[in-house]
N, C-alpha and C positions, 0 to 999 in steps of 0.2 A: 504494499499499499504506499501511497505517496501523496504529497501536497507540493506547494512550491513557495519560494520566497523571492521570486523574480521581481526586481525593482521596476515599478511602473506598470506591472501586469495585473489585471484583475484576476482573482482566483478562478481557476477552471478545473481544479482537481476533483470536483464532484462528478464531472463528466469524464475526466481522464485520471482515475485514481491509482493506476498502476504505472510502473516504470521499469525500464531496462537500462543498465548502465555498464560502461567499461572504461578502461583507462588506456591512454597512449603514453609515450615517453614524456610528453609535456602537458597533456590535457586530460581532463575528465569529460566523458560524454554521456548524456542521459536522453532517453526517449520516453515521452509520455504514452500511455496506452489505456484502453478501456478494461473494465472487468465484467462485461456482459456481452451477450450474443456471441460474436466471433472474436472477442478480446483483441481488437485491432490495435497494433502498435503503430503510432503515427510519426513518420519522419518529418512531418510538417511542424512538429513540436519538439525540436531538438535543442538541447541545452548543453553548452560547453563552458568550461572555466579552466584556468591554469591549474595544473596539478600541484598540490601542496602536501596535504597529509596523506591519508589512505583513502581508497575509493569508498570503503564502508563509512568512514567518518564523513566524507563529503555528502553522500546520499542521505545519511541520517540528519546532518545539519541543514542541508539545503532543501531536502524534499520530505523530511520527517519519515524516512523509509522504515517500514516495519515488516516483519516476516520475510526477511531477506534470504534468498536461496541462490546457490550457484547454478548457472546454466550448464546443461550437459554438453552442448555444442560450443565450440569456440566462436569468437566474433566472426561474422560473415560466413559461417559454415551452415549448411543445410544437409538433410538426408535426402537422397535421390527418391523422388516420387512421393514424398510425404510432406504435405503442407502443415505448417504450424503458424500461429500468430507470430508476426515479425516479418512475414512476406506479404507485401501489400501491392506494390506496383506491378503491372502486367509483365513488363520486360524482365524484372528480377524474378518473378514467379516462373517464367519460362526457363530461365537459367538455373534457378535454385532447385526446380523440380525436374530438370532435364526433360522438358516437354516443349511443344511449340504450338502455334495457332492452328496448324492443320490437324494435329492430334486432338486438340481441345474441341475443334469444330466438329469432328466426327463423333466425339463423345456427347457434345451438345445435341446433335441431331438424334442420337439414340435416346437421350434423356427427354427431348421434346416429344417424341413419339409415345413414350410411356405415359407422360403427363396428359397428353391429349387423349389417349385411350382411357385413362382413369376418369377424365372429365366427361367423356362420353358415357361411361357407366353411371356416373353421378346424375346424368340426365334421366335415367330410368330407375335408379335405386338411390333414394336420399340417404346420405351417410349418417343417419341418426343412430343412437346407441342400439335400438331394437333391430336395426338393419345390418349391423356390421358383420353378423354371422350369415347373411344372405349369400348364396352361391348359385352359380349357373355356368353355362358354357362360355359366356364372355368373361366372367371372372377367372375361370380356369385358364382360358387362353392368355389373359393378361398376367396371371401369376406365373405361368410357364415362361412367357416372354421376359418378364422382369427378372425372374430368378436366373434365367439363362444369361442375361446381361451381368448379373452379379457374379456368376461363375467366370465369365470372360474377364471381368475386372480382377478377380482373385488370381487367375492364371497370369494375367499381365503383371501383377505385383510380384508374384513368385519368379517370373522371368527377370524383372527388374533387380531382384535381390542377388543376382549373379549367375554363374554357371550352374546348370541343373544338378541338383544333388538328390533328386528323387528318382526312384526306379521308373522304368519305362512302363507305366501303367496309368490308368485313369486316376486323376487326383480326387480326393474325397475331403470331407470336412475335417478329417484327422490332419490333413495337410493345410487346409485353408485356415484353421483356427490358429495356426502359428503367426498369422497376420494380425491377430487381434491387438496385441500390445504394441508392436512396432508401428502400426498405423493409427493407434489411439482411437480405435473405432468406437469404443464404449463412451467416449466423451460427447459424442454428437447426439443431438435431439432435433427432430423435425416436427414442426407444428403446421397444421393446415388452417390458415387464418380465416377462411370463409366458412369453415365448418366447425363450430364450437363443440359439437358433439363428438368429434374425433379426438381422442386423447392424444397428448404429446407422445410422439413415437421415438423410441430408442431401440432400434431393431437388433443391436449388438450387445445390449446391456447385460443380458444374462448368458451370453455365449461362454462356454467353459470347455477347456481341454479335457476335462474328465468325462464329458459326454457331449462331444462336439456336434453330433447330429440332432439329438433330442433337444438340447438347450437352445438351438437356433430354430425355434418352433415354426416360423413361417417358411423356412427353407426345407424343413422336414415335411411340412405339408405339401410343398411343391413336389418333392421327390415322390411322395405317396400318390398324389393325384395324377402325376405324370405317368407313372408306371402301372397304376391300376385305377383307372377312372371309376369303374363300376363300384369298387369297394370304398374308394376315398374321394368321391365326387364332392362330399360335404366339406372337405378340407380347403377347397378353393374359394374361400370366403372373401368378402370385400375387405375385411380387416387384414387378412394375409396379403392381399394385393397392395394395400397401403403400406404395409411393413416392407414388402419387397421393393417398392418404388422409393420409399424413404432410404433403404439401404443403398440404392443406386445413387441417390442424391449425395449421400455421405461419401461413397467411394469416389464419385466425381470430385467432391470437395477436397478429398485427400490427394488425389492424383493431379488435379489441375488448379486447385485453390478454389474457394467458394466465391471469390470476389466477382469473377465474370458471370456467375449465375445471377447476380443482382445488378451489376453495373455494365453488362456486356453490350447493351443497346440492341439486342437481338430479339427475335420472337420468343425464344426461350426465357430470357431475362424479364421480358414483359409479363409473361405468364407466371414466372416464379414470384415476382414482386406482388402479384395479385393474390396468390394462394398459399405461399410457403414462407416459413421463417426457419432458419437453421441456427441453433445455439450450441455452444460448447458448455457442458455442465461440469463445473468443478475441474477444469483441466489442470494438469500439473505445470506450473509456470517454468519449472526447470527444463521442460522440453521445448520452450519457445526459442525462436531464432532472433538473434540480435543483429541489426544492420551495422555496417561499418562505413563511416564517412571519411572522405579524403580531406585531411587537414593540411592546408598549404602553409608554406612559410609566411609568417606575418599574421597568422590567425590570431584574433583578439584573445587576450588573457582574462578579461573580466567576465563576469557571469552574464551570458547572453542567450537568448532563445531565438531560433530562426528555423526556416524550412530547409531541410538538407536533401530534398528529393533529387536535386541535380548533381549532388556530389557523393552519391552512394557508390561504394566499391562493389565490383562484381562478387557474386557468391561463389564459394568453394563447395562443390557438391561431394558429399561423403556417401559411401555405399549403404544401401539398405541391407541390414543383417537380420535374418529370421532366427 
């Protein structure tokens, strides 16, 4: 937690109560950030001052820092394919996540189709509490499509993690569950803004390596209704469809960052802003990424706040380890 003592600045720490900080050979550097929704870290509120005592003394004196933790990643380091707060601008997201606009666009198209299919179902089945267990051929079709996309994402992340270490067989939830912690999947919550009766969705919250199939209930339902429709038709419920689509939104956010979902200026972002909110619930701040700014010779030594968006150093991408 943080506040500020910047001379001449009105207090804004109610809206930006978190902070990330590091030190260079000559200066301290601090970034303000939020503690809600996506926990955005803002390079537009960068503070520097000449280095004097220790970094901890500086952040406690200047920002009233509390509950200080060390970051797992070094300054300007990211993990390949894994978005965390601290990545904000689109160019640094592409570099820091080792992706590009073409890959993101393909993923956006797949996501748009899923949301449009869900919206079509809502034209015929109102997603009230009493209807969430409703099922039919269209919900089964959507559950299979959405869960297949989840599987594609799981396989992609496993490939990202390095040379294949798995036997040449079909991957299962025993393999996929190894992604749970490295991707921070249980942090994410999806809310459907236009439908108050739909509870907040955390599709990976109860996923466990001790029972990776059953503990991912909507995915277990997909497998059952896919392989035996007659016996498990009732598993293809509206709620399981919502869970599977929420899982896709989360996996997109991890792989390409959630920022473009809301600020992309696309058909998808327009739809997302109407119906969806994505939150990080009690994320571990030690997993956040901290930007690094280029401090040139002659940089001011007094306590100043400025926008550092144009002087951010490139990210150093570290491997994803499962």
